Rosetta silent file (secondary structure, phi, psi, omega in degrees, C-alpha in Angstrom):
SEQUENCE: XXXXXXXXXXXXXXXXXXXXXXXXXXXXXXXXXXXXXXXXXXXXXXXXXXXXXXXXXXXXXXXXXXXXXXXXXXXXXXXXXXXXXXXXXXXXXXXXXXXXXXXXXXXXXXXXXXXXXXXXXXXXXXXXXXXXXXXXXXXXXXXXXXXXXXXXXXXXXXXXXXXXXXXXXXXXXXXXXXXXXXXXXXXXXXXXXXXXXXXXXXXXXXXXXXXXXXXXXXXXXXXXXXXXXXXXXXXXXXXXXXXXXXXXXXXXXXXXXXXXXXXXXXXXXXXXXXXXXXXXXXXXXXXXXXXXXXXXXXXXXXXXXXXXXXXXXXXXXXXXXXXXXX
SCORE:     score description
SCORE:     0.000 S_00000001
   1 L     0.000  127.479 -173.899  147.544   66.715   95.005 S_00000001
   2 E  -132.656  151.491  170.910  146.670   68.857   91.995 S_00000001
   3 E   -98.787  121.023 -175.335  146.547   72.487   90.949 S_00000001
   4 L   -78.479  -43.761 -179.122  143.225   73.117   89.218 S_00000001
   5 L  -133.118  144.524 -178.315  143.994   76.562   87.770 S_00000001
   6 L   -63.822  144.026  176.836  147.337   78.369   87.357 S_00000001
   7 L    83.031   -2.734  178.828  148.222   80.955   89.956 S_00000001
   8 L   -68.752  -28.361  174.861  145.879   79.570   92.613 S_00000001
   9 L    71.343   -0.539  179.106  148.979   78.732   94.687 S_00000001
  10 L  -130.246  124.549  177.222  147.169   76.012   96.632 S_00000001
  11 L   -80.024  148.146  179.245  147.035   72.361   95.667 S_00000001
  12 E  -118.237  139.229  174.633  143.830   70.414   96.215 S_00000001
  13 L   -69.373  134.625  178.129  143.509   66.689   97.007 S_00000001
  14 L  -133.922  158.233  175.166  141.778   64.821   94.175 S_00000001
  15 L  -118.836  136.627  177.954  140.844   61.200   93.486 S_00000001
  16 L  -134.915  153.824  175.356  141.194   59.548   90.104 S_00000001
  17 L   -68.252  143.183  177.396  140.639   56.051   88.812 S_00000001
  18 L   -77.583  123.579 -176.854  143.796   53.994   88.486 S_00000001
  19 L  -109.276  132.280  179.117  144.522   53.478   84.779 S_00000001
  20 L   -66.565  147.689 -177.274  146.696   50.625   83.512 S_00000001
  21 L   -68.480  145.580  177.005  149.803   51.709   81.605 S_00000001
  22 L   -86.725 -173.963  179.709  149.714   51.876   77.828 S_00000001
  23 L   -55.276  130.995  178.206  152.415   50.667   75.416 S_00000001
  24 L    77.435    5.540 -176.982  155.860   51.755   76.570 S_00000001
  25 E  -110.221  153.206  172.281  154.539   53.013   79.912 S_00000001
  26 E  -116.079  142.298  169.400  155.156   52.033   83.515 S_00000001
  27 E  -103.327  124.486 -176.547  152.733   52.429   86.396 S_00000001
  28 E  -115.931  141.209  165.865  154.630   53.243   89.584 S_00000001
  29 E   -86.945  117.497 -174.471  153.653   53.265   93.228 S_00000001
  30 E   -75.738  130.873  173.080  155.268   56.487   94.385 S_00000001
  31 E   -95.578  -57.979 -178.231  157.479   56.296   97.463 S_00000001
  32 E  -135.214  150.032  173.912  159.034   59.757   97.557 S_00000001
  33 E  -139.890  122.692  177.797  158.825   62.878   95.421 S_00000001
  34 E   -69.570  154.567  177.358  161.184   65.809   95.758 S_00000001
  35 E  -105.648  111.514 -174.169  159.849   69.363   95.879 S_00000001
  36 L  -106.021  154.085  177.077  161.631   71.420   93.241 S_00000001
  37 H   -60.794  -28.280  176.317  161.582   75.162   92.595 S_00000001
  38 H   -62.420  -36.156  174.657  160.189   74.334   89.156 S_00000001
  39 H   -57.489  -40.630  179.577  157.105   72.922   90.925 S_00000001
  40 H   -64.636  -39.814  177.288  156.751   76.316   92.551 S_00000001
  41 H   -64.135  -37.205  176.444  156.955   78.030   89.150 S_00000001
  42 H   -63.827  -49.553 -177.489  154.190   75.707   87.886 S_00000001
  43 H   -63.578  -36.977 -177.242  151.987   76.403   90.906 S_00000001
  44 L   -85.424    4.851  175.285  152.590   80.156   90.727 S_00000001
  45 L    72.171   28.555 -175.969  151.662   80.283   87.027 S_00000001
  46 L   -97.124   -2.900  179.549  155.122   81.356   85.861 S_00000001
  47 L  -114.267  108.027 -177.253  155.584   78.682   83.165 S_00000001
  48 L   -60.635  -25.729 -177.579  153.488   79.293   80.026 S_00000001
  49 L   -76.090  -14.669 -177.087  153.941   75.686   78.864 S_00000001
  50 L   -64.918  143.542  178.938  152.181   74.253   81.944 S_00000001
  51 L  -119.865  145.655 -173.082  148.749   72.704   81.378 S_00000001
  52 L  -129.603  155.301   -1.798  145.983   72.446   83.984 S_00000001
  53 L   -67.584  154.298 -173.827  144.633   70.809   86.024 S_00000001
  54 E  -145.824  137.481  170.343  148.006   69.343   86.903 S_00000001
  55 L   -92.581  116.620 -178.392  149.641   67.152   89.528 S_00000001
  56 L   -75.033 -179.912  171.742  153.152   68.574   90.072 S_00000001
  57 L   108.387  118.893 -177.822  156.340   66.717   90.922 S_00000001
  58 L  -139.769   23.568  171.330  159.226   65.442   88.799 S_00000001
  59 L  -121.912   70.009 -165.040  161.718   64.006   91.290 S_00000001
  60 E  -103.073  129.021  171.926  159.878   60.730   91.651 S_00000001
  61 E  -117.806  124.256 -178.393  161.110   57.520   93.249 S_00000001
  62 E  -153.315  178.478  179.555  158.734   54.578   92.998 S_00000001
  63 E  -113.599  136.316  178.586  158.262   50.881   92.407 S_00000001
  64 E   -68.393  124.152  176.049  156.938   49.402   89.167 S_00000001
  65 E  -110.297  -17.537  176.614  153.535   47.819   89.760 S_00000001
  66 E  -159.902  147.621  179.977  152.546   47.290   86.116 S_00000001
  67 E  -128.704  136.814  179.347  154.241   47.569   82.728 S_00000001
  68 L   -79.838  175.988 -179.143  152.619   48.208   79.359 S_00000001
  69 L   -58.946  139.016  177.278  153.218   46.372   76.108 S_00000001
  70 L    87.604   -6.496  179.543  156.742   46.612   74.789 S_00000001
  71 L   -78.831  136.241 -178.816  158.378   47.392   78.127 S_00000001
  72 L  -144.790   -8.539 -175.532  161.530   45.406   78.816 S_00000001
  73 L   -79.759  -35.851 -175.139  163.937   47.560   80.839 S_00000001
  74 L  -126.219  137.821  177.954  162.238   47.283   84.227 S_00000001
  75 L   -96.685  162.586  174.791  160.371   44.394   85.821 S_00000001
  76 L   -58.947  132.500 -177.209  157.501   44.639   88.276 S_00000001
  77 L    98.846  -12.183 -179.948  158.983   45.406   91.685 S_00000001
  78 L   -72.374  145.107  173.952  161.960   47.374   90.318 S_00000001
  79 E   -86.790  132.174 -171.516  162.799   50.742   91.884 S_00000001
  80 E  -134.857  146.346  173.470  162.698   53.495   89.267 S_00000001
  81 E  -108.305  135.056  179.906  163.391   57.220   89.114 S_00000001
  82 E  -111.880  121.741 -178.328  161.187   59.554   87.055 S_00000001
  83 L   -97.741 -172.965  179.039  162.740   62.874   85.928 S_00000001
  84 L   -61.801  -44.987 -176.798  161.456   66.154   84.462 S_00000001
  85 E   -76.631  108.212 -177.701  161.712   64.990   80.825 S_00000001
  86 E   -78.307  -49.645  173.786  158.669   62.753   80.298 S_00000001
  87 E  -169.435  170.655  178.611  159.237   62.041   76.597 S_00000001
  88 L  -136.623  175.007 -177.872  160.191   63.562   73.234 S_00000001
  89 L   -74.367  -30.621  179.003  159.253   63.009   69.596 S_00000001
  90 L    79.351   -0.631 -174.133  162.507   61.165   68.803 S_00000001
  91 L  -131.429   -6.632 -179.011  162.548   62.345   65.186 S_00000001
  92 L   -79.503  175.374 -177.152  163.134   66.112   65.068 S_00000001
  93 L   -65.214  -27.821  178.579  166.526   67.734   64.414 S_00000001
  94 L   -73.597  -47.308  179.669  167.077   68.192   68.131 S_00000001
  95 H   -62.695  -36.031 -176.597  166.331   64.589   69.029 S_00000001
  96 H   -81.799   -4.698  179.518  168.483   63.325   66.160 S_00000001
  97 H  -119.145   28.430  177.397  171.464   65.452   67.189 S_00000001
  98 L    62.033   28.260  177.462  171.641   64.335   70.868 S_00000001
  99 L  -126.900   48.627 -177.642  169.810   67.476   72.000 S_00000001
 100 H   -62.860  -18.340  176.278  166.461   65.983   72.925 S_00000001
 101 H   -63.549  -16.362 -179.957  166.233   68.511   75.766 S_00000001
 102 H  -103.358    3.834 -179.571  165.347   71.086   73.081 S_00000001
 103 L   -54.178  129.043 -175.285  162.624   69.014   71.368 S_00000001
 104 L   -73.781  -16.708  178.304  159.721   71.336   70.599 S_00000001
 105 L  -112.787   17.959  176.352  157.111   68.686   71.358 S_00000001
 106 L   -59.711  149.643  173.759  158.734   67.327   74.516 S_00000001
 107 E  -116.050  150.525 -170.679  156.450   66.663   77.462 S_00000001
 108 E  -127.504  131.395 -177.752  157.442   67.331   81.046 S_00000001
 109 E   -62.623  130.019  178.156  156.577   65.470   84.222 S_00000001
 110 L    76.937    8.275 -178.801  154.475   67.535   86.617 S_00000001
 111 L  -132.907  -57.082  175.861  154.020   70.294   84.038 S_00000001
 112 L  -109.315  -11.834  167.666  152.427   69.011   80.834 S_00000001
 113 E  -133.658  159.062 -175.061  151.697   65.508   82.203 S_00000001
 114 L   -68.027  145.352 -175.795  150.852   64.564   85.774 S_00000001
 115 L  -113.269 -150.497 -163.944  153.714   64.049   88.183 S_00000001
 116 L   -97.573    8.007  172.387  154.632   62.563   91.507 S_00000001
 117 L   -79.588   63.485 -169.698  152.654   64.462   94.147 S_00000001
 118 L  -161.917  170.499  175.262  150.485   61.355   94.149 S_00000001
 119 L   -82.022  -30.700  179.388  150.237   57.742   95.240 S_00000001
 120 E  -135.343  150.425  176.676  150.665   56.480   91.668 S_00000001
 121 E  -145.089  148.336  175.196  152.220   57.931   88.521 S_00000001
 122 E  -104.886  136.182 -178.355  152.566   56.801   84.911 S_00000001
 123 E  -139.203  156.428  175.246  155.902   57.295   83.158 S_00000001
 124 E   -79.079  124.151 -173.408  157.542   56.433   79.858 S_00000001
 125 H   -56.773  -42.044 -174.118  159.874   53.503   80.457 S_00000001
 126 H   -75.355   -2.940  176.522  162.656   54.741   78.180 S_00000001
 127 H  -111.938    6.555  176.629  162.847   58.063   80.035 S_00000001
 128 E   -94.530  164.620 -178.204  163.118   56.538   83.521 S_00000001
 129 E  -125.520  142.000  165.773  166.332   55.768   85.362 S_00000001
 130 E   -75.818  139.293 -174.580  167.611   52.916   87.473 S_00000001
 131 L  -105.955  139.851  178.222  168.834   54.403   90.760 S_00000001
 132 L   -57.798  137.185 -176.242  172.075   53.509   92.559 S_00000001
 133 L   -65.060  -22.930 -175.492  171.401   51.190   95.482 S_00000001
 134 L   -67.770  -14.075 -178.522  173.553   53.255   97.825 S_00000001
 135 L  -107.342  125.839  172.835  170.834   55.944   98.003 S_00000001
 136 L   -70.017  172.798 -175.759  167.598   55.407   99.886 S_00000001
 137 H   -57.868  -45.942 -177.819  164.347   56.747   98.470 S_00000001
 138 H   -66.617  -38.179  178.506  164.496   60.064  100.346 S_00000001
 139 H   -71.447  -33.023 -175.538  168.143   60.610   99.412 S_00000001
 140 H   -76.779  -32.438 -173.147  167.565   59.643   95.778 S_00000001
 141 H   -53.833  -50.303 -178.598  164.576   61.905   95.067 S_00000001
 142 H   -64.732  -19.809  179.783  166.491   65.232   94.877 S_00000001
 143 H   -65.915  -23.778 -171.576  169.036   63.656   92.543 S_00000001
 144 H   -76.936   -9.627  170.831  166.380   63.387   89.811 S_00000001
 145 L  -141.741  -56.401  178.921  166.324   67.126   89.112 S_00000001
 146 H   -55.733  -44.435  178.539  168.471   69.097   91.568 S_00000001
 147 H   -69.655  -45.630 -176.875  171.268   66.616   90.990 S_00000001
 148 H   -67.132  -44.767 -179.860  170.735   66.222   87.248 S_00000001
 149 H   -67.805  -38.767  175.344  170.408   69.923   86.451 S_00000001
 150 H   -60.180  -41.285  179.200  173.409   70.673   88.646 S_00000001
 151 H   -62.258  -46.810  179.823  175.385   68.026   86.746 S_00000001
 152 H   -66.090  -41.657  179.447  174.435   69.479   83.337 S_00000001
 153 H   -63.509  -40.361  179.421  175.119   73.045   84.503 S_00000001
 154 H   -63.228  -40.167  177.665  178.511   72.031   85.864 S_00000001
 155 H   -62.241  -36.013  179.822  179.428   70.480   82.525 S_00000001
 156 H   -69.208  -22.926  176.926  178.507   73.751   80.809 S_00000001
 157 L   -76.742   -4.963  174.979  180.959   75.597   83.059 S_00000001
 158 L    67.020 -134.072 -173.780  183.697   73.593   81.390 S_00000001
 159 L   -93.619   19.446 -178.882  187.047   73.350   83.126 S_00000001
 160 L   -49.578  130.255 -179.135  186.374   76.112   85.668 S_00000001
 161 L  -100.015  -26.292  175.874  188.609   75.539   88.682 S_00000001
 162 E  -119.453  107.939 -167.380  187.142   78.209   90.975 S_00000001
 163 E  -110.193  129.155  172.870  183.377   77.907   90.843 S_00000001
 164 E   -96.774  131.466  176.446  180.764   80.282   92.245 S_00000001
 165 E  -113.385  115.464 -178.830  177.380   78.814   93.206 S_00000001
 166 E  -102.631  111.820 -171.202  174.598   81.388   93.514 S_00000001
 167 L    97.450  111.299 -174.869  171.699   79.923   95.489 S_00000001
 168 L  -117.825   64.662  176.809  172.593   77.120   97.864 S_00000001
 169 L  -106.690 -134.369 -174.505  169.465   75.025   98.019 S_00000001
 170 H   -59.876  -51.279 -178.257  168.668   71.578   96.638 S_00000001
 171 H   -71.682  -44.859 -176.022  170.790   71.849   93.479 S_00000001
 172 H   -58.965  -42.698 -175.158  173.553   73.970   94.967 S_00000001
 173 H   -74.894  -20.902  175.953  174.329   71.682   97.882 S_00000001
 174 H   -83.024  -46.960 -178.270  174.506   68.627   95.590 S_00000001
 175 H   -68.326  -26.646  175.013  176.607   70.127   92.798 S_00000001
 176 H   -59.876  -41.673 -179.664  178.985   71.575   95.406 S_00000001
 177 H   -66.617  -38.427  177.269  179.776   68.024   96.499 S_00000001
 178 H   -63.662  -49.553 -177.184  180.370   66.939   92.902 S_00000001
 179 H   -61.713  -40.239  179.305  182.645   69.912   92.192 S_00000001
 180 H   -64.983  -40.357  179.281  184.623   69.392   95.392 S_00000001
 181 H   -70.970  -17.819  174.476  185.156   65.721   94.593 S_00000001
 182 L   -87.056    0.211  177.796  186.390   66.792   91.164 S_00000001
 183 L    85.528   17.451  179.297  189.036   68.911   92.864 S_00000001
 184 L   -88.191  158.834  172.231  187.500   72.316   92.144 S_00000001
 185 E   -90.442  133.367 -172.577  187.490   75.313   94.461 S_00000001
 186 E  -125.729  128.511  173.076  183.906   76.207   95.435 S_00000001
 187 E  -112.733  129.473 -178.758  182.422   79.480   96.688 S_00000001
 188 E  -107.370  122.748  177.831  178.798   79.398   97.915 S_00000001
 189 E  -108.235  127.107 -179.831  176.652   82.536   97.650 S_00000001
 190 E  -117.416  171.203  172.481  173.356   82.592   99.557 S_00000001
 191 L   -63.737  147.183 -177.869  170.577   85.111  100.000 S_00000001
 192 L   -54.389  130.880  176.147  171.657   87.769  102.518 S_00000001
 193 L    86.479    1.619 -178.641  171.279   86.586  106.089 S_00000001
 194 L   -85.175   78.550 -177.119  170.775   82.902  105.285 S_00000001
 195 H   -67.299  -29.996 -179.542  173.109   81.595  107.963 S_00000001
 196 H   -66.459  -44.322  178.846  171.645   78.068  107.753 S_00000001
 197 H   -65.531  -38.583  178.420  172.518   77.687  104.063 S_00000001
 198 H   -66.486  -38.025  177.912  175.982   79.104  104.692 S_00000001
 199 H   -65.474  -40.386  177.084  176.500   76.673  107.574 S_00000001
 200 H   -61.519  -44.826 -179.849  175.417   73.780  105.339 S_00000001
 201 H   -58.972  -45.098 -179.504  177.855   74.919  102.655 S_00000001
 202 H   -66.143  -36.077 -179.730  180.735   75.060  105.116 S_00000001
 203 H   -65.728  -24.789  179.367  179.842   71.650  106.533 S_00000001
 204 L   -86.107   -9.009  174.624  180.190   70.201  103.030 S_00000001
 205 L   100.777   15.153  177.912  183.678   71.646  102.692 S_00000001
 206 L   -63.161  159.260 -174.271  183.285   74.650  100.388 S_00000001
 207 L   -83.919  -19.493  176.983  186.206   77.044  100.438 S_00000001
 208 E  -161.327  143.728  174.861  184.091   80.130  101.202 S_00000001
 209 E  -139.003  134.587  179.534  180.432   80.858  101.964 S_00000001
 210 E  -165.001 -173.509 -179.266  178.773   84.249  102.168 S_00000001
 211 E   -80.467  156.294 -178.591  175.921   86.421  100.942 S_00000001
 212 L   -67.054  -13.687  176.751  175.360   87.185   97.273 S_00000001
 213 L   -94.601    9.334  176.636  176.076   90.840   98.000 S_00000001
 214 L  -104.340  153.823  175.055  179.589   90.009   99.211 S_00000001
 215 L   -86.963  138.336  177.782  182.739   89.701   97.127 S_00000001
 216 L   -72.482  167.797 -178.301  184.428   86.272   97.152 S_00000001
 217 L   -61.040  -36.158  178.113  188.041   85.914   98.301 S_00000001
 218 L  -140.077  161.134  176.492  189.269   85.622   94.688 S_00000001
 219 L   -63.328  152.132  175.424  187.611   85.924   91.282 S_00000001
 220 E   -92.010  161.487  170.269  185.830   82.867   89.901 S_00000001
 221 E  -117.984   19.377  173.729  186.400   81.382   86.466 S_00000001
 222 E  -177.876  151.081  179.371  182.894   79.942   86.282 S_00000001
 223 E  -149.228  144.514  175.143  179.562   80.337   88.062 S_00000001
 224 E  -117.012  126.078 -179.118  176.250   78.483   88.286 S_00000001
 225 E  -108.070  110.384  178.397  173.152   80.507   89.150 S_00000001
 226 L   -98.485  -26.418  177.485  170.375   78.430   90.699 S_00000001
 227 L   -68.804  137.912 -175.881  168.471   81.301   92.336 S_00000001
 228 L   -81.801   49.429 -171.312  165.771   82.625   89.940 S_00000001
 229 L  -121.181  105.765 -177.600  167.111   86.171   90.252 S_00000001
 230 L   -60.199  -28.822 -178.900  168.209   87.910   87.061 S_00000001
 231 L   -64.756  -15.247  178.895  170.097   90.575   89.000 S_00000001
 232 H   -76.379  -16.360 -179.458  172.657   87.910   89.959 S_00000001
 233 H   -63.620  -54.017  176.999  173.944   87.681   86.375 S_00000001
 234 H   -64.611  -28.940  176.412  175.852   90.991   86.427 S_00000001
 235 H   -63.320  -47.997 -179.961  176.967   90.223   90.001 S_00000001
 236 H   -63.716  -40.433  177.605  178.472   86.907   88.899 S_00000001
 237 H   -61.506  -41.081 -177.495  180.094   88.542   85.879 S_00000001
 238 H   -64.033  -26.725 -178.673  181.619   91.245   88.048 S_00000001
 239 L   -98.685   11.677 -174.214  183.313   88.618   90.229 S_00000001
 240 E  -108.492  155.763  176.484  184.588   86.515   87.313 S_00000001
 241 E   -81.654  164.075  172.128  187.874   86.277   85.468 S_00000001
 242 E   -55.992  144.740  178.639  188.228   86.778   81.694 S_00000001
 243 E    81.400    2.709 -177.113  186.994   83.784   79.724 S_00000001
 244 E   -74.908  154.858  174.337  184.544   82.710   82.430 S_00000001
 245 E  -115.733  127.759  176.361  181.168   81.108   81.742 S_00000001
 246 E  -104.676  119.832 -174.877  178.118   82.078   83.798 S_00000001
 247 E  -107.815  120.000  175.113  175.433   79.380   83.638 S_00000001
 248 E   -89.274  112.313 -165.481  171.799   80.233   84.428 S_00000001
 249 L  -104.342   14.457  179.629  170.499   76.889   85.645 S_00000001
 250 L  -110.642  160.562  178.548  166.784   77.512   86.226 S_00000001
 251 L   -80.417  -18.587 -179.449  163.767   77.189   83.960 S_00000001
 252 L  -139.904  140.200  178.842  162.491   80.597   85.077 S_00000001
 253 L  -148.136  146.872  175.703  164.342   83.742   86.108 S_00000001
 254 L   -66.683  167.189 -174.709  163.350   87.331   86.786 S_00000001
 255 L   -57.062  138.740  173.609  164.321   89.957   84.217 S_00000001
 256 L   -77.014  132.370 -179.644  168.013   90.526   83.627 S_00000001
 257 L   -75.796  159.492  171.620  168.905   94.144   84.377 S_00000001
 258 L   -62.447  143.496 -178.096  170.705   96.415   81.928 S_00000001
 259 L  -148.606  155.019 -179.797  174.444   96.177   82.456 S_00000001
 260 L   -70.737  146.366  179.132  177.595   97.651   80.953 S_00000001
 261 H   -60.625  -25.349 -178.772  179.294   95.741   78.187 S_00000001
 262 H   -58.318  -27.318  178.205  182.509   95.856   80.203 S_00000001
 263 H   -68.645  -30.232 -178.204  181.126   93.056   82.410 S_00000001
 264 L   -92.678  -18.699 -176.834  180.888   90.754   79.389 S_00000001
 265 L   -57.074  161.535 -178.784  184.100   91.933   77.763 S_00000001
 266 L    68.504   40.346  170.930  187.194   89.681   77.604 S_00000001
 267 L    61.228   29.581  166.748  185.298   86.668   76.323 S_00000001
 268 L   -74.476  154.624  179.528  183.061   86.079   79.285 S_00000001
 269 E  -139.599  153.534  175.210  179.824   84.317   78.351 S_00000001
 270 E  -124.856  128.836  179.623  176.350   83.824   79.782 S_00000001
 271 E  -142.209  166.543 -178.259  174.300   80.767   78.858 S_00000001
 272 E  -115.707  161.261  171.383  171.267   78.844   80.057 S_00000001
 273 L  -106.245  131.046  177.444  170.452   75.234   80.843 S_00000001
 274 L  -118.759  107.888  172.077  167.300   73.824   79.260 S_00000001
 275 L    61.013 -144.145 -179.443  165.907   70.632   80.755 S_00000001
 276 L  -156.497  165.974  173.600  168.065   67.485   80.559 S_00000001
 277 L  -114.790  164.012  175.889  168.824   64.561   78.293 S_00000001
 278 H   -64.597  -30.345  176.669  168.763   60.869   79.058 S_00000001
 279 H   -62.813  -38.299  175.299  172.515   60.884   78.484 S_00000001
 280 H   -56.585  -45.729 -178.734  172.838   63.381   81.365 S_00000001
 281 H   -65.507  -41.720 -179.705  171.029   60.922   83.600 S_00000001
 282 H   -61.851  -46.047 -178.308  173.078   57.946   82.496 S_00000001
 283 H   -70.808  -39.721 -178.472  176.395   59.693   83.149 S_00000001
 284 H   -65.434  -47.809 -176.955  175.266   61.324   86.386 S_00000001
 285 H   -70.807  -28.872  172.893  173.877   58.184   87.997 S_00000001
 286 H   -65.005  -41.407  177.850  176.921   56.193   86.912 S_00000001
 287 H   -66.696  -45.002 -176.782  179.089   58.803   88.639 S_00000001
 288 H   -65.693  -26.957  178.715  176.832   58.940   91.706 S_00000001
 289 H   -65.389  -28.077 -177.901  176.968   55.168   92.074 S_00000001
 290 L  -106.134    4.103 -178.918  180.680   55.395   92.758 S_00000001
 291 L  -135.810  142.361 -178.659  180.777   58.630   94.770 S_00000001
 292 L   -81.964  123.458  172.201  179.030   59.582   97.982 S_00000001
 293 L  -121.296  129.136 -179.194  176.492   62.393   97.719 S_00000001
 294 L  -105.601  111.006  175.387  174.592   63.441  100.824 S_00000001
 295 L   -82.152  117.519  173.515  171.153   64.920  100.166 S_00000001
 296 L   -83.511  114.725 -171.244  170.175   67.230  103.022 S_00000001
 297 E  -128.577  157.505  168.697  166.405   66.774  103.147 S_00000001
 298 E  -126.942  125.089 -173.718  163.322   67.667  105.126 S_00000001
 299 E   -93.196  138.097  175.119  160.455   65.191  104.834 S_00000001
 300 E  -128.084  150.264  171.384  156.784   66.157  104.530 S_00000001
 301 E   -70.553  155.738  178.161  153.688   63.997  104.185 S_00000001
 302 H   -54.117  -39.686 -179.385  151.945   64.154  100.788 S_00000001
 303 H   -66.405  -13.255  179.946  149.075   66.035  102.434 S_00000001
 304 H   -99.341   19.865 -177.555  151.612   68.694  103.509 S_00000001
 305 H   -57.739  -40.474  179.600  152.641   69.559   99.946 S_00000001
 306 H   -63.652  -37.435  178.136  151.329   73.115  100.250 S_00000001
 307 H   -64.634  -43.762  179.244  153.369   73.622  103.414 S_00000001
 308 H   -61.888  -43.006  179.153  156.517   72.367  101.686 S_00000001
 309 H   -64.914  -40.164  179.483  155.939   74.679   98.716 S_00000001
 310 H   -67.276  -37.489  176.522  155.350   77.665  100.973 S_00000001
 311 H   -61.982  -41.107  178.168  158.523   76.906  102.908 S_00000001
 312 H   -66.730  -43.555 -178.850  160.414   76.848   99.612 S_00000001
 313 H   -59.636  -38.848 -176.087  158.713   80.043   98.410 S_00000001
 314 L   -89.831    0.478  178.894  159.696   81.922  101.561 S_00000001
 315 L    75.397   24.541 -177.361  163.270   80.629  101.625 S_00000001
 316 L  -105.994   33.428  173.365  162.802   78.688  104.875 S_00000001
 317 L  -119.792  140.728  172.702  164.209   75.392  103.623 S_00000001
 318 L  -113.256  117.873 -174.520  167.767   74.185  104.013 S_00000001
 319 L    85.167 -132.639 -173.676  168.635   71.646  101.345 S_00000001
 320 E  -124.501  144.106  171.380  165.682   69.872   99.707 S_00000001
 321 E   -91.896  144.031  179.522  162.089   69.113  100.665 S_00000001
 322 E  -135.702  133.082  177.430  160.784   65.606   99.936 S_00000001
 323 E   -92.857  131.414  174.431  157.194   64.358  100.048 S_00000001
 324 E   -89.397  109.687 -173.631  156.518   60.945  101.557 S_00000001
 325 L  -100.674    9.146 -177.790  153.785   59.543   99.297 S_00000001
 326 L   -81.006    0.000    0.000  153.471   56.104  100.910 S_00000001
């Protein structure tokens, strides 16, 4: 399923010849592909870096069917996860300082190269991940972006003990489980009236769940904003203690409103998450292998990709959508 031109908002089925992988590449038969809000930003023409026509999808779980020259990490038949970061130059100052997520010539799965809304996908072997056996394909797919970005965002919040999560979808419901297992106190903020998301949050054991226009029981000392709503930044600051870090965890966000300096005063900070590194994936999947994470998912057929995206766009998904590409 591909988007021919940006902003068309509707994917079209296309057929392409199957091309054997080049040096360092794997050809995968796609099993499942998660539907991420970033896919929606690509489809809606909100990411200037996106190139078209494009097959979206960067939460890909598949099996290796062919390997190009020089590949040695995965054998044919291995189950592999493909993330957002397709590859980087490996030689710039960012790549050489363990910040490959900032590489200026990085390529991104489902955005600047074709992704997993397909039967087959090509990926760079050294940017793929082995997936813990405890997770089935449908459960594993959301971990490849919602889980990874949540993990990186949580690390950026530092030692926060009372954590606010703004937006309780695919990423929020996974990082809540990580934070709870780390012994943190978790408050879940949803869009007003989203009783299903609040019920999911409570079922996972958060300490409080309510609407983003409500005040939490106590101030937070850290917050992760997954909803692409700039107006939530001053809201999160207003509910935070001195020294707190507010992490904007999406690739796209609406304009931040003007706000008084008093909200930032007392060494509060606001920062963003940009992409991920392979180190993020290595540490996250090692942690996930030894801890139970439950992905709440709704499965759609590949041909129903537009329906899944529209459900996400309208806020009528609880947890994560996953496309069955088999």
